[in-house]
ZAMARGU-4260 file (C-alpha; in steps of 0.2 Angstrom, whole numbers, plus 5000, padded with zeros to 4 digits):
<rodrens>
0) 5102/4960/5075 | 5085/4956/5074 | 5072/4951/5087 | 5061/4936/5089 | 5044/4942/5100
5) 5033/4926/5095 | 5018/4935/5103 | 5026/4934/5122 | 5029/4952/5123 | 5047/4952/5126
10) 5061/4955/5112 | 5073/4942/5111 | 5090/4947/5104 | 5097/4934/5090 | 5111/4938/5079
15) 5114/4933/5062 | 5128/4920/5059 | 5136/4925/5042 | 5142/4907/5039 | 5126/4902/5037
20) 5124/4913/5024 | 5109/4923/5033 | 5115/4940/5027 | 5120/4937/5010 | 5113/4920/5002
25) 5101/4925/4989 | 5082/4919/4992 | 5080/4904/4980 | 5066/4908/4968 | 5048/4907/4974
30) 5037/4892/4967 | 5024/4896/4952 | 5018/4878/4950 | 5012/4864/4964 | 5018/4850/4958
35) 5035/4848/4967 | 5027/4856/4982 | 5021/4846/4997 | 5003/4838/4999 | 4993/4845/5011
40) 4991/4836/5029 | 4977/4826/5034 | 4972/4837/5047 | 4967/4852/5033 | 4956/4839/5024
45) 4949/4834/5041 | 4946/4853/5047 | 4940/4859/5029 | 4929/4844/5027 | 4921/4848/5043
50) 4919/4868/5040 | 4912/4864/5023 | 4898/4852/5031 | 4893/4866/5042 | 4892/4878/5030
55) 4881/4866/5019 | 4894/4867/5005 | 4899/4853/4991 | 4913/4858/4980 | 4914/4851/4964
60) 4932/4839/4965 | 4939/4851/4952 | 4936/4866/4963 | 4942/4857/4977 | 4958/4853/4969
65) 4959/4872/4962 | 4957/4879/4983 | 4968/4865/4989 | 4982/4869/4976 | 4980/4888/4981
70) 4983/4884/5000 | 4999/4874/4996 | 5005/4890/4985 | 5002/4899/5000 | 5012/4888/5012
75) 5027/4887/5001 | 5026/4906/4998 | 5024/4912/5017 | 5039/4903/5022 | 5046/4919/5013
80) 5034/4932/5011 | 5023/4936/5027 | 5005/4933/5017 | 4997/4926/5033 | 5001/4926/5051
85) 4991/4908/5051 | 5003/4896/5046 | 4993/4878/5052 | 4987/4870/5038 | 4972/4865/5047
90) 4968/4884/5055 | 4971/4889/5036 | 4957/4877/5031 | 4943/4886/5043 | 4950/4904/5047
95) 4954/4907/5027 | 4945/4896/5016 | 4928/4891/5025 | 4927/4910/5030 | 4927/4915/5012
100) 4914/4901/5005 | 4903/4907/5019 | 4897/4920/5008 | 4893/4908/4993 | 4876/4906/4996
105) 4874/4927/4996 | 4884/4929/4981 | 4874/4914/4971 | 4859/4926/4978 | 4865/4942/4969
110) 4868/4934/4954 | 4884/4941/4950 | 4895/4937/4937 | 4910/4951/4939 | 4917/4955/4955
115) 4931/4968/4960 | 4939/4961/4981 | 4949/4974/4990 | 4966/4972/4997 | 4966/4954/4993
120) 4982/4950/5001 | 4983/4929/5001 | 4969/4928/4990 | 4954/4927/5002 | 4939/4929/5002
125) 4942/4931/4981 | 4950/4916/4975 | 4940/4902/4986 | 4924/4910/4983 | 4929/4913/4964
130) 4932/4896/4963 | 4916/4889/4971 | 4904/4903/4962 | 4914/4907/4946 | 4911/4922/4939
135) 4918/4927/4920 | 4928/4941/4928 | 4936/4945/4944 | 4948/4960/4950 | 4959/4956/4965
140) 4965/4975/4969 | 4983/4972/4980 | 4995/4988/4982 | 5011/4978/4989 | 5020/4970/4976
145) 5026/4954/4982 | 5008/4951/4986 | 5001/4955/4971 | 5015/4944/4962 | 5008/4930/4973
150) 4992/4934/4968 | 4996/4933/4950 | 5004/4913/4953 | 4990/4907/4963 | 4977/4913/4949
155) 4989/4905/4936 | 4989/4889/4946 | 4969/4891/4949 | 4967/4893/4931 | 4977/4875/4926
160) 4961/4866/4937 | 4949/4878/4929 | 4940/4883/4913 | 4932/4901/4910 | 4946/4910/4921
165) 4954/4919/4907 | 4945/4936/4914 | 4952/4935/4932 | 4965/4946/4936 | 4976/4955/4949
170) 4978/4975/4950 | 4995/4981/4959 | 4988/4998/4963 | 4979/5006/4980 | 4961/5005/4980
175) 4959/5024/4979 | 4968/5026/4963 | 4958/5010/4956 | 4941/5019/4962 | 4946/5035/4953
180) 4950/5026/4938 | 4934/5028/4924 | 4938/5009/4919 | 4932/5004/4935 | 4922/5017/4943
185) 4904/5016/4944 | 4908/4998/4936 | 4906/4984/4947 | 4888/4973/4953 | 4899/4968/4969
190) 4914/4971/4978 | 4921/4961/4992 | 4932/4965/5006 | 4938/4952/5021 | 4951/4959/5037
195) 4956/4976/5025 | 4948/4991/5036 | 4935/4998/5046 | 4916/4997/5040 | 4916/5015/5036
200) 4931/5015/5027 | 4927/5001/5015 | 4911/5010/5012 | 4920/5025/5006 | 4931/5014/4996
205) 4918/5002/4987 | 4904/5013/4984 | 4912/5023/4970 | 4917/5007/4962 | 4901/4999/4963
210) 4887/5002/4948 | 4870/5007/4953 | 4861/4996/4964 | 4878/4985/4967 | 4883/4978/4983
215) 4898/4978/4996 | 4901/4963/5005 | 4911/4963/5019 | 4917/4951/5032 | 4917/4956/5050
220) 4916/4951/5067 | 4909/4956/5084 | 4891/4961/5090 | 4882/4974/5083 | 4872/4978/5098
225) 4890/4983/5106 | 4892/5001/5109 | 4910/5001/5111 | 4915/4987/5098 | 4906/4983/5081
230) 4891/4992/5086 | 4901/5009/5084 | 4909/5003/5069 | 4892/5001/5060 | 4886/5019/5067
235) 4901/5025/5057 | 4898/5017/5043 | 4879/5022/5042 | 4886/5040/5043 | 4897/5035/5027
240) 4882/5028/5017 | 4873/5044/5021 | 4885/5056/5015 | 4890/5043/4999 | 4871/5041/4994
245) 4871/5023/4999 | 4854/5013/5001 | 4856/5001/5017 | 4866/4991/5026 | 4862/4972/5033
250) 4871/4961/5045 | 4869/4943/5043 | 4870/4931/5057 | 4885/4924/5066 | 4894/4910/5058
255) 4891/4900/5073 | 4872/4900/5071 | 4876/4889/5053 | 4884/4875/5063 | 4867/4867/5065
260) 4872/4847/5068 | 4885/4856/5083 | 4902/4847/5074 | 4911/4863/5080 | 4918/4865/5062
265) 4917/4884/5062 | 4922/4887/5081 | 4935/4897/5076 | 4925/4908/5066 | 4908/4907/5074
270) 4908/4926/5079 | 4911/4932/5062 | 4896/4941/5051 | 4895/4944/5034 | 4887/4963/5031
275) 4880/4969/5014 | 4879/4988/5010 | 4867/4995/4995 | 4876/5007/4982 | 4859/5014/4980
280) 4857/5023/4963 | 4862/5042/4967 | 4877/5048/4958 | 4892/5049/4970 | 4903/5064/4969
285) 4920/5064/4961 | 4927/5066/4977 | 4926/5051/4984 | 4935/5041/4991 | 4947/5053/5000
290) 4964/5048/5000 | 4970/5038/5016 | 4978/5053/5025 | 4962/5062/5024 | 4952/5047/5031
295) 4965/5046/5045 | 4963/5066/5048 | 4944/5066/5050 | 4938/5048/5053 | 4917/5044/5052
</rodrens>
């Protein structure tokens, strides 16, 4: 017996039918190539076009195709594996792809050629961002095995459209483990994180991974002046920055301010903000980051 709730607040029992093979039918192999997958609907194209116009981003044809292929693969895998709760292609265009690409100007201004992404999940923001501003090396950190396998397939699909992706890879491990690994600790000029954890936790997890002078770039939503919401999150992050010896925190204007022509291309993500935290140049002691249990027992 399973239950369907569909966000209604009620759970409706639904009995599996063995004759339909619900219990013992082996799962078909998930696709790793896009040639046989359905094309994206025009609603996706229109929504992404409007959002890119609002952001002032013009993608090269190969880059746009690579991003579209990533979304096509995501839609196919999402039928079997819950990679994202957003299932409408037009909504994915704005709430995932455009939201990821909102950081293009910031990444270009940082002039970084490598970055690590925390909790990559379905590949956002890392894959669209890397496609638009190609680095020589990216690492997508994802501890959930099935999501890491999707990321491997997505990177392979994108690599068929673009050159220079040999250094793009997935790391199937918890970020705390990666942050203690000498191969990665203190090595990255940029760490990105979207819809993963509180800002304070991201500071604790990301700063040990950053090289001196490196930057954490996080996607957040809300008003920093709200003392009971995002404002409290910022205050906790400032305590974490002070404890780890970080530098500063900068909060970008909401994305809604970028939609200058009033096209509403960014309406679904208008309240989102980009937050930058500088790593500073002081050494970070080996005790950071704490494990997840310790962070829950003693939050910032």
